[in-house]
C-alpha positions in Angstrom: 138.0 77.2 163.5 133.9 77.1 164.2 132.9 77.0 167.7 129.7 75.6 169.2 127.1 75.5 172.4 125.6 72.4 173.0 122.5 73.3 174.9 121.0 69.6 176.0 118.2 68.8 178.7 118.1 66.1 181.0 115.8 64.7 183.9 118.5 65.6 186.5 121.8 66.7 187.4 123.6 63.5 188.2 122.2 62.2 184.8 123.7 65.9 183.2 127.5 65.3 184.9 127.3 62.0 183.7 127.3 62.8 180.4 129.2 66.0 180.3 131.8 63.6 182.7 132.1 61.5 179.8 132.2 63.8 177.3 135.2 65.9 178.8 137.2 62.3 180.2 136.6 61.8 176.4 137.8 65.0 175.7 135.0 66.4 173.5 134.3 69.1 174.9 136.6 71.6 177.0 133.6 72.5 180.0 129.7 72.4 181.4 127.9 74.1 182.3 124.4 73.1 184.6 120.9 75.1 185.5 117.5 74.0 186.8 115.0 74.4 184.3 111.1 74.2 184.6 110.2 72.5 181.2 106.9 73.1 179.7 106.2 70.9 176.1 103.8 68.9 174.1 104.4 64.8 175.0 101.7 61.7 173.9 99.3 64.8 173.0 99.0 67.1 176.0 100.7 69.5 177.8 103.3 68.0 180.1 105.5 70.4 182.7 108.6 69.7 184.8 111.5 70.1 186.6 115.0 69.4 184.4 118.9 70.2 184.3 119.8 72.1 181.2 123.7 72.0 180.5 126.0 74.3 177.7 129.1 72.7 176.6 131.0 74.1 174.8 133.5 72.2 172.4 135.0 72.8 168.5 132.1 72.9 165.7 134.0 69.8 164.4 133.1 67.8 167.3 128.8 68.4 166.9 128.0 65.2 165.0 130.5 63.0 167.7 128.9 64.6 170.3 125.5 64.9 169.4 126.0 61.0 168.9 127.8 60.1 172.3 124.9 61.9 173.8 122.2 60.3 172.4 123.8 56.9 173.1 124.2 58.0 176.5 121.0 60.2 177.0 118.0 58.3 179.2 115.1 60.3 177.2 113.1 58.7 173.8 113.9 61.7 172.6 116.8 63.9 173.6 117.4 68.2 172.9 120.7 68.3 171.7 120.9 71.9 169.6 124.0 73.4 168.3 124.5 77.4 168.8 127.3 78.6 166.5 129.1 81.6 168.5 132.3 83.4 169.0 133.3 84.2 171.6 137.1 85.9 172.7 140.3 84.9 171.7 141.4 83.6 175.4 138.7 81.5 175.5 138.4 80.5 172.2 142.3 79.4 172.0 141.7 77.3 175.4 138.6 75.3 174.5 140.8 74.4 171.4 143.9 73.6 173.6 141.5 71.5 175.9 139.4 69.6 173.6 141.1 67.0 171.4 
């Protein structure tokens, strides 16, 4: 069974936790980590710099489309960053993720 990490940026911790809580309550992810970051990016023909929060979500590969869809509906950004990474993990951790995600 494939295992993925989903990387998402948010404007603040409150928004990140709200979306992650929704995904966990619906058993779409097993867990989430949150980190403060500083971002630089092009927006409307100029370079923007901002403080953001990034989350790293762990789930089954088969849940990618559903998680992406739900995050897109809930996210306040016009163009949210929602990226998927295929990963491998130790067996015990993978078993735990597979047990928690329904």
